[in-house]
C-alpha positions as CSV (number, residue, x, y, z in Angstrom):
1,M,3.2,-3.2,-11.1
2,G,0.2,-2.4,-8.9
3,R,-3.3,-3.4,-9.6
4,N,-5.5,-0.9,-11.4
5,I,-8.7,-0.9,-9.3
6,I,-11.6,1.3,-10.4
7,A,-14.8,1.8,-8.3
8,G,-18.1,3.4,-9.2
9,I,-20.5,4.7,-6.6
10,D,-24.2,5.3,-7.4
11,A,-25.9,7.0,-4.5
12,G,-29.6,6.8,-5.2
13,T,-32.7,7.6,-3.3
14,S,-33.5,4.0,-2.3
15,A,-30.2,2.3,-2.5
16,I,-26.4,2.9,-2.6
17,K,-24.7,0.7,-5.2
18,V,-21.0,0.3,-5.4
19,V,-19.1,-1.7,-8.0
20,I,-15.4,-2.5,-7.8
21,A,-13.6,-3.5,-10.9
22,E,-10.0,-4.3,-12.0
23,Q,-8.4,-3.6,-15.3
24,K,-7.6,-6.9,-17.0
25,R,-4.1,-7.9,-18.0
26,G,-3.1,-6.2,-21.2
27,G,-5.5,-3.3,-20.5
28,R,-8.4,-4.9,-22.4
29,G,-11.6,-4.7,-20.5
30,L,-12.7,-4.9,-16.9
31,N,-13.2,-7.7,-14.4
32,I,-15.8,-7.0,-11.8
33,L,-14.4,-8.0,-8.4
34,G,-17.3,-7.1,-6.1
35,A,-20.5,-5.1,-5.7
36,S,-22.7,-4.0,-2.8
37,K,-26.2,-2.7,-2.5
38,K,-27.3,-1.1,0.7
39,L,-30.5,0.7,1.6
40,S,-30.1,4.5,1.2
41,S,-30.8,6.9,4.0
42,G,-30.5,10.7,4.0
43,I,-30.8,11.0,0.2
44,R,-33.9,12.4,-1.4
45,R,-34.5,12.5,-5.2
46,G,-30.8,12.2,-5.8
47,Y,-29.4,14.8,-3.4
48,V,-28.1,14.7,0.1
49,A,-30.9,15.8,2.5
50,N,-29.3,14.5,5.7
51,F,-25.5,14.4,5.6
52,D,-24.9,12.1,8.5
53,E,-27.4,9.5,7.4
54,A,-26.2,9.6,3.8
55,S,-22.6,9.3,4.9
56,K,-23.4,6.1,6.9
57,S,-25.2,4.6,4.0
58,I,-22.4,5.2,1.6
59,I,-19.8,3.9,4.0
60,S,-21.8,0.7,4.6
61,S,-22.1,0.0,0.8
62,I,-18.4,0.7,0.2
63,R,-17.4,-1.6,3.0
64,G,-19.7,-4.3,1.6
65,A,-18.2,-4.1,-1.8
66,E,-14.7,-4.1,-0.4
67,K,-15.4,-7.3,1.6
68,M,-16.7,-9.0,-1.5
69,A,-13.8,-7.8,-3.7
70,D,-11.2,-8.6,-0.9
71,T,-9.6,-5.2,-1.5
72,T,-9.7,-1.6,-0.2
73,I,-10.6,1.2,-2.5
74,K,-8.9,4.6,-2.2
75,R,-10.6,6.4,-5.1
76,A,-13.9,6.2,-7.0
77,Y,-16.0,7.7,-9.7
78,V,-19.3,9.0,-8.5
79,A,-22.6,9.6,-10.2
80,A,-24.5,12.9,-9.9
81,G,-28.2,12.4,-10.4
82,G,-31.6,13.4,-9.3
83,I,-33.3,16.8,-9.6
84,S,-30.0,18.7,-9.2
85,L,-29.0,17.7,-12.7
86,G,-29.9,19.8,-15.8
87,S,-28.7,20.6,-19.3
88,I,-28.5,23.7,-21.3
89,K,-27.3,24.5,-24.8
90,S,-25.1,27.4,-25.9
91,K,-23.2,28.6,-28.9
92,G,-19.8,30.2,-29.4
93,M,-18.1,32.0,-32.3
94,V,-14.5,33.1,-32.8
95,M,-12.4,34.3,-35.7
96,I,-9.7,31.8,-36.7
97,S,-6.4,33.0,-35.3
98,R,-3.9,31.9,-38.0
99,A,-3.2,34.2,-40.9
100,D,-3.6,31.3,-43.4
101,G,-7.0,30.5,-41.9
102,E,-6.2,27.0,-40.7
103,V,-8.2,25.9,-37.6
104,T,-6.0,24.8,-34.7
105,E,-6.8,23.0,-31.4
106,Y,-6.3,26.4,-29.8
107,D,-9.2,27.8,-31.9
108,V,-11.3,24.9,-30.8
109,K,-10.6,25.5,-27.2
110,R,-11.3,29.2,-27.7
111,V,-14.7,28.7,-29.3
112,I,-15.8,26.2,-26.6
113,S,-14.7,28.7,-23.9
114,Q,-16.7,31.4,-25.7
115,G,-19.8,29.1,-25.7
116,E,-19.4,28.6,-21.9
117,A,-19.0,32.3,-21.4
118,N,-22.3,32.9,-23.2
119,L,-24.2,30.8,-20.6
120,S,-26.5,32.7,-18.3
121,N,-28.1,31.9,-14.9
122,I,-25.7,29.2,-13.8
123,S,-24.2,31.0,-10.8
124,N,-25.3,28.2,-8.4
125,R,-24.4,25.4,-10.8
126,R,-21.3,23.5,-11.8
127,I,-20.7,22.2,-15.3
128,I,-19.8,18.5,-15.1
129,H,-19.9,17.7,-18.9
130,T,-19.3,19.8,-22.0
131,F,-20.4,18.1,-25.3
132,P,-19.7,19.8,-28.6
133,L,-22.7,18.9,-30.8
134,N,-21.5,20.4,-34.0
135,F,-19.0,22.9,-35.5
136,K,-19.3,25.3,-38.4
137,I,-16.7,27.0,-40.5
138,D,-17.9,30.1,-42.3
139,N,-21.5,28.9,-41.8
140,N,-20.8,25.4,-43.3
141,L,-21.4,22.4,-41.1
142,V,-18.2,20.5,-40.3
143,I,-18.2,16.7,-40.6
144,G,-15.8,15.4,-38.0
145,R,-13.2,17.5,-36.3
146,P,-12.6,21.1,-37.4
147,A,-8.8,21.2,-36.7
148,G,-6.9,21.3,-39.9
149,M,-9.6,22.8,-42.0
150,K,-9.5,26.4,-43.3
151,G,-11.8,29.4,-43.1
152,S,-12.2,32.7,-41.3
153,K,-14.9,32.0,-38.7
154,L,-15.4,29.0,-36.3
155,E,-18.7,28.3,-34.6
156,V,-19.8,25.6,-32.2
157,E,-23.1,24.4,-30.6
158,L,-22.6,22.9,-27.2
159,L,-24.6,20.9,-24.6
160,F,-23.6,21.6,-21.0
161,V,-24.7,19.2,-18.3
162,T,-24.8,21.0,-14.9
163,C,-25.5,20.2,-11.3
164,L,-26.3,22.4,-8.3
165,N,-23.1,23.3,-6.5
166,Q,-24.4,22.6,-3.0
167,H,-25.8,19.2,-3.8
168,L,-22.6,18.2,-5.7
169,F,-20.2,19.2,-2.9
170,D,-22.4,17.5,-0.2
171,L,-22.2,14.3,-2.3
172,I,-18.4,14.5,-2.6
173,K,-18.0,15.2,1.1
174,A,-20.2,12.2,2.0
175,V,-18.0,9.9,-0.2
176,E,-14.8,11.3,1.2
177,S,-16.1,10.7,4.7
178,A,-15.5,7.0,3.9
179,G,-11.9,7.6,3.2
180,V,-12.4,7.5,-0.5
181,A,-11.2,10.2,-2.9
182,V,-13.5,11.3,-5.7
183,D,-11.6,10.9,-9.0
184,D,-14.4,12.6,-10.9
185,I,-18.2,13.1,-11.2
186,F,-20.3,11.8,-14.1
187,A,-24.0,12.5,-14.7
188,S,-25.9,9.3,-13.9
189,P,-27.8,9.2,-17.3
190,I,-24.5,9.5,-19.2
191,A,-23.0,6.7,-17.1
192,A,-26.0,4.5,-17.6
193,G,-25.9,5.1,-21.3
194,F,-22.2,4.1,-21.4
195,A,-23.0,0.7,-19.9
196,T,-26.4,0.1,-21.5
197,L,-26.3,1.4,-25.0
198,N,-24.3,0.1,-28.0
199,G,-22.8,2.3,-30.7
200,H,-25.5,1.5,-33.2
201,Q,-28.3,2.7,-30.9
202,K,-26.5,6.0,-30.1
203,E,-25.7,6.5,-33.8
204,A,-29.2,5.9,-35.1
205,G,-30.9,7.9,-32.3
206,C,-32.5,6.8,-29.1
207,V,-33.6,7.9,-25.7
208,L,-32.3,6.2,-22.5
209,A,-34.7,6.4,-19.6
210,N,-33.3,5.5,-16.2
211,I,-36.3,4.8,-13.9
212,G,-35.1,5.4,-10.4
213,S,-36.9,5.4,-7.1
214,G,-37.4,9.2,-6.8
215,T,-36.7,10.4,-10.3
216,V,-36.7,9.4,-14.0
217,S,-33.7,10.7,-15.9
218,I,-33.4,10.6,-19.7
219,A,-30.6,11.2,-22.1
220,V,-31.3,11.5,-25.8
221,F,-28.6,10.3,-28.2
222,E,-28.2,11.0,-31.9
223,E,-25.2,10.5,-34.2
224,S,-23.3,9.0,-31.2
225,L,-23.8,12.3,-29.2
226,P,-25.9,13.1,-26.2
227,I,-28.1,15.9,-27.5
228,S,-30.4,16.4,-24.5
229,L,-30.7,15.5,-20.8
230,E,-33.7,15.9,-18.6
231,I,-34.8,14.9,-15.1
232,F,-38.4,14.3,-13.9
233,P,-39.3,14.4,-10.2
234,I,-41.3,11.1,-10.4
235,G,-40.1,7.6,-10.0
236,S,-41.0,4.0,-9.0
237,T,-41.7,5.1,-5.4
238,H,-44.7,6.9,-6.7
239,I,-46.0,3.6,-8.1
240,T,-45.6,2.1,-4.7
241,N,-47.5,5.0,-3.1
242,D,-50.3,4.7,-5.7
243,I,-50.6,0.9,-4.9
244,A,-50.8,1.6,-1.2
245,L,-53.5,4.2,-1.6
246,G,-55.5,2.3,-4.3
247,L,-55.5,-1.0,-2.5
248,Q,-55.5,0.5,1.0
249,I,-52.5,-1.5,2.2
250,P,-49.2,-0.7,4.0
251,L,-46.3,0.7,2.0
252,E,-44.2,-2.4,2.7
253,E,-46.8,-4.6,1.3
254,A,-47.4,-2.3,-1.7
255,E,-43.6,-2.4,-2.5
256,K,-43.6,-6.2,-2.4
257,I,-46.7,-6.3,-4.7
258,K,-45.0,-3.9,-7.1
259,I,-41.9,-6.1,-7.3
260,D,-44.0,-9.3,-7.7
261,Y,-46.4,-7.5,-10.2
262,G,-47.3,-10.1,-12.9
263,S,-47.0,-13.2,-10.7
264,L,-49.6,-12.5,-8.1
265,D,-52.2,-15.0,-6.9
266,G,-56.0,-14.3,-6.8
267,T,-55.9,-12.4,-3.5
268,I,-55.2,-9.2,-5.4
269,S,-57.3,-7.9,-8.3
270,K,-54.8,-8.0,-11.2
271,R,-57.0,-5.7,-13.2
272,K,-57.1,-3.1,-10.5
273,L,-53.4,-3.4,-9.9
274,S,-52.7,-3.1,-13.6
275,D,-54.8,0.1,-13.9
276,I,-52.9,1.7,-11.0
277,V,-49.4,0.8,-12.3
278,E,-50.2,1.7,-15.9
279,A,-51.7,5.0,-15.0
280,R,-48.5,6.1,-13.3
281,L,-46.3,4.7,-16.1
282,N,-48.4,6.6,-18.6
283,D,-47.7,9.8,-16.6
284,I,-44.0,9.1,-16.8
285,F,-44.0,8.4,-20.6
286,E,-46.2,11.5,-21.2
287,L,-43.4,13.6,-19.6
288,I,-40.8,11.9,-21.8
289,E,-43.0,12.5,-24.9
290,R,-43.4,16.2,-24.0
291,H,-39.6,16.6,-23.8
292,L,-39.1,14.8,-27.1
293,K,-41.6,17.1,-28.7
294,K,-39.8,20.1,-27.2
295,I,-36.5,19.1,-28.9
296,N,-38.4,17.9,-32.1
297,R,-37.5,14.2,-31.7
298,D,-40.9,12.7,-30.9
299,G,-41.4,9.6,-33.1
300,L,-38.0,10.2,-34.8
301,L,-35.6,8.0,-32.9
302,P,-35.1,4.8,-34.8
303,A,-33.5,2.9,-31.9
304,G,-36.4,3.9,-29.7
305,I,-36.5,4.0,-26.0
306,I,-34.1,1.9,-23.9
307,L,-35.3,1.5,-20.3
308,T,-32.9,0.9,-17.4
309,G,-32.7,1.5,-13.6
310,G,-34.4,-0.3,-10.7
311,G,-37.9,0.6,-11.9
312,S,-37.4,-1.0,-15.4
313,S,-38.2,-4.5,-14.2
314,L,-42.0,-4.0,-14.1
315,V,-44.0,-6.3,-16.2
316,S,-45.4,-4.9,-19.5
317,L,-43.2,-1.9,-19.2
318,E,-41.9,-2.3,-22.8
319,D,-45.4,-2.6,-24.2
320,I,-46.6,0.5,-22.3
321,A,-43.6,2.5,-23.4
322,K,-44.1,1.5,-27.1
323,A,-47.8,2.4,-27.1
324,S,-47.3,5.7,-25.3
325,L,-44.3,7.0,-27.3
326,R,-44.9,5.2,-30.7
327,L,-41.3,4.1,-30.6
328,P,-39.5,0.7,-30.3
329,A,-38.9,-0.1,-26.7
330,K,-36.8,-2.5,-24.8
331,V,-35.2,-3.0,-21.3
332,G,-31.5,-2.4,-21.6
333,V,-29.2,-4.8,-19.7
334,P,-25.5,-3.7,-19.3
335,F,-23.9,-7.1,-20.0
336,R,-25.8,-7.6,-23.3
337,A,-24.9,-4.2,-24.6
338,Q,-21.2,-4.8,-24.2
339,N,-18.6,-7.0,-25.8
340,H,-18.3,-10.1,-23.6
341,N,-14.6,-10.2,-24.1
342,N,-14.2,-6.8,-22.4
343,L,-16.5,-7.4,-19.4
344,S,-16.3,-10.3,-16.9
345,I,-17.0,-11.0,-13.3
346,S,-15.4,-12.9,-10.5
347,G,-17.5,-15.4,-8.5
348,N,-21.1,-16.4,-9.2
349,S,-22.8,-13.0,-9.1
350,K,-23.0,-12.3,-12.8
351,D,-26.8,-12.5,-12.9
352,Q,-27.1,-10.2,-9.9
353,I,-24.9,-7.5,-11.4
354,L,-24.3,-7.6,-15.1
355,N,-27.7,-8.8,-16.1
356,N,-29.6,-6.4,-13.9
357,P,-30.5,-2.9,-15.2
358,E,-30.4,-1.4,-11.7
359,W,-26.6,-1.7,-11.8
360,S,-26.2,0.2,-15.1
361,V,-25.1,3.5,-13.5
362,A,-22.5,2.0,-11.1
363,L,-21.2,-0.3,-13.8
364,G,-21.1,2.6,-16.3
365,L,-19.0,4.7,-13.9
366,C,-16.3,2.0,-13.8
367,M,-16.4,1.6,-17.6
368,M,-16.2,5.4,-18.2
369,G,-13.3,5.7,-15.7
370,F,-11.5,2.8,-17.4
371,N,-12.1,4.3,-20.8
372,E,-10.7,7.6,-19.8
373,E,-7.6,6.2,-18.0
374,K,-6.9,3.9,-20.9
375,N,-6.9,6.9,-23.3
376,G,-4.4,9.0,-21.4
377,G,-5.2,9.9,-17.8
378,G,-7.4,13.0,-17.6
379,V,-10.9,11.9,-16.9
380,R,-13.6,13.7,-18.7
381,S,-15.9,12.0,-21.1
382,G,-17.2,15.1,-22.7
383,G,-15.3,18.1,-21.3
384,R,-14.0,18.9,-17.9
385,G,-14.7,17.7,-14.4
386,I,-15.0,18.7,-10.9
387,I,-11.4,17.7,-10.5
388,P,-10.0,19.1,-13.8
389,K,-7.5,16.8,-15.4
390,T,-8.0,17.6,-19.1
391,K,-5.4,16.9,-21.7
392,D,-6.6,16.2,-25.2
393,A,-10.0,15.8,-23.6
394,L,-11.9,16.5,-26.8
395,K,-10.0,13.8,-28.7
396,R,-10.8,11.2,-26.0
397,W,-14.4,12.3,-25.9
398,F,-14.8,11.7,-29.6
399,R,-13.3,8.2,-29.3
400,S,-15.6,7.3,-26.3
401,F,-18.8,7.7,-28.3
402,L,-17.7,6.0,-31.5
403,P,-19.8,2.9,-32.4
């Protein structure tokens, strides 16, 4: 029996991160075999701006992970992120097909297809996730799955996560240039949530904020479902730029100061530095608060905001988030959110990978891919993929978000 190797590729603005994992014996959990982080080139705010440079960066990171894992990968799950991502809601309605009024899986598929058909202005976009938020039968809200219940009319409200076609296919082509087939595409905030959030947080209600180099992406969860996704064109690089301008120092030095923020000596005014960093962070949290107000969830998420991504390591980030959003706030670490029996790592790199929030997307890709394959082959946590393989996808999707 061959080894079941799963790889996740997170191609970000500042770094390309690749994680290679293997399914444990008995099919219970993953063992992380290797990981690699290389400087990114040719990618801007999450999309491929220069194909040749992006391809070289991705190949370099893949080869580094393969060397550490002592294996070659032939396929991978890839994160779509950056400003290309977006989400939109839609509704569908169909009459129940059976004469006795019993809802069938066929009716469920029909109403979801109708919801997709009702979308407008997505001619240049590809749907990468379809999340049914709720069903109604004869105007009555359904608790659980509608199949098997009776009525005359079936309705659904859906959340679609989309990505620009051009950016998506450029990313797939760049990965394939390394000789790696793309098994499927997952939105980076959804992948990060899979690795970082536990079932209780998603059930109670929370917002996951992935602070990247060029963008901040958020996904809002409630009753175990992602109910909203949004991308903001601002990230930790803007903090570096602010420090460079405010202190009149080179960008390289500003980046080092940002990373060491909180442990600096007296050569830099900590008060001035704090003012610069906190001003930009307040801008980020103001954007998040505006979005939460837009969807009527400001101040109403009991599990608060969970911060992840490379920019989440800044000192005082939790306190600033808590004060700005009036919500509980914490930095989410992938390993702590998961059952330790289901996640382990070879070698001595656990602190580097599993305890570092910047790896949440790449690790989440492996976990989502493993979860889908374990539940029957067709990969699609929440709908259908770029490479469609759906079979009983809705059932698998419900299981994947249970606490």
